[in-house]
C-alpha positions, 0 to 999 in steps of 0.5 A: 500500500505504501509503495502504491501511494508513493507511486501515485504521489510521484505520478501526480507530481510529474503531471503538476510539474509538466503542466506548470512547465507547459504553462511557462513556455514562451514564444519559440520565435522572437518578434521581428522588429526593425533595427530602428523603432518605428515612429509611433507619433500619430499621423494627424490629419483630416478631421483630427488635424487640430491634434497636430503637435499634441503630446499624448504620452507615448514614446517609440520605444514604449509603443514598440514594447506595447506592440510585442506584448499586444501580440504575445500569447504568453500573456495568457495562462496557457499561451494560446491567446493574445490581445490580437486574438480578439482584435484583428488589424484586418477588421480595424482591431475588432473581432468578426466573431459574434461572441469573442473567444478566450482560453480553451475556446470559452465564449465571452458574453460580448463582441470585442469592440474595435480599437482606434483613436482611444488617445483621450477616451476615459470610458472604456468597455461596453459597460464603461467599467474602465476610465483609463487605458492602463486599467483597460489593458489588464482586465482581459489579461486577468479575466478567467475566460479571456486570458486567464492570467489572474496572478499578476506575479505569474504574468511578470515572471513569464514576461521576464523569462522570455529572452526578447523582453529584457532589451525592450523593457530597458529601451522603454523604461531605462532598465530591464525591470518588469512590473505589471505597471510597466506592462500596462503602461507599454500596452497603453502607449501602443493603444494610444498610438493606434490612430486612423484619420485618413478615410475618404471623409477625412480627405473630403474635410481636408480638401473640400472635395465632395464625396460621391453623390450617394455618400453625400446624400448619406452624409446629409441624412446622417446630420439631418433626417437620420439624426445619427449625429445626436450620438455620433458626433465629433471627429471620431463619430462618437460622443466625445468632443462633440456637442455639449450636454445639458448638466440637468438631464440624467445620464439617459436623458440626452440633454436637448436631444443630444446623447452622452457617451452612453445610451440605451438605444432600444435593442430590447424591451427587457435586457438579459445583458444589463450593460451599465445596469450592473453599477446602477439599476437606472442604467439597465440597457445602457451601453457605451456609444462606440466610434463609427470610424472604420465601422464598415470593417467591424461587423458584427455590431452592437455589444452582443454582435446581434447585427451582421451588417450595417444594413441591419443596424440602419434598419434597427434605427429606422423601424426596430427601436424597442421601448425599453425602460431606460430608452434614451430620450434621443429615441423617443417621440417628444410628444408621445414618449414612444420609440421613434421610427425614422421612416427612411426610404430604401434609397436613403438607407442605402445612401446612409450605409454608403456614407458610413463606408467613407469612414474606413481608413484602409491605411490603418488596417495595413500599417506595419507599425500595428502588425503582428511582429510574431508573424515572420 
């Protein structure tokens, strides 16, 4: 009996050691990086030309380190998932899967939002749970379904063990010390550098040249009959930096018809995913208003990926808004309080989609600075 127990114990120890060893593996290939770091200063222009010369807190070395961390699967507990697994450059750093997948192919409950132009964003995730990019970047890493690295000390140990990080940390921070705060800072700098502002719409604004007739009609609808600008205003077509909000209106009130950077857009009469309602019952069904930059590349749409196409999204606003308990005033009739119907014709709806397609920045999705350095 004693011999049998000893053998069983040894077998268990071998299994445990093997699992730990496997978990601690680092990438076999080192990242392929240019001998001189890319210039990560955003290429401001178009509707963001006013940002030229502004310091947004990034260095070339910090963003380079952040790029490697972003694509490195050792940041997950089993070395199978990176940030780039759910944020694909070809899709404007969004996920074309309805519900994003984490470690062990576990389904998350939401569609990973696109990443671009976060340089001044202080409301992050669909439910606004983070107010800084440094906080944002660590949450998926720690999440038990997404990347599963709940122990930050283990994360630091894994990064330290990868031979290619010593030089990268030294260049970014002056010495090779690895800390979770430095990991977050480097990832934050990389995300802040990810700016796209060279769409057809940007070029039209910069040169004064009109869009195509169909897209121009869609633009007129966006800023007119469609009232899309109520939520998607400012140079990034979200509610940051757009219209001022009347301070006497509640968060779901959209003072004077303008929504804040959160809204209940009437997706359901009753929500299974309550969004910001986890923090406040008055915000059940309220979610962050996303930017529309590159929106033609970021399907499926909404927090749960319920709409497969832009046409589906336009149809929702045209005739599918539900009268949910916290429906934003933007989507209510002023006289009856019922959910509005825009009444756009087929031609108007297709023109609106054509305008949304002019917000695509092809350069952003092919920029080598943002590509996966482990693919070589």
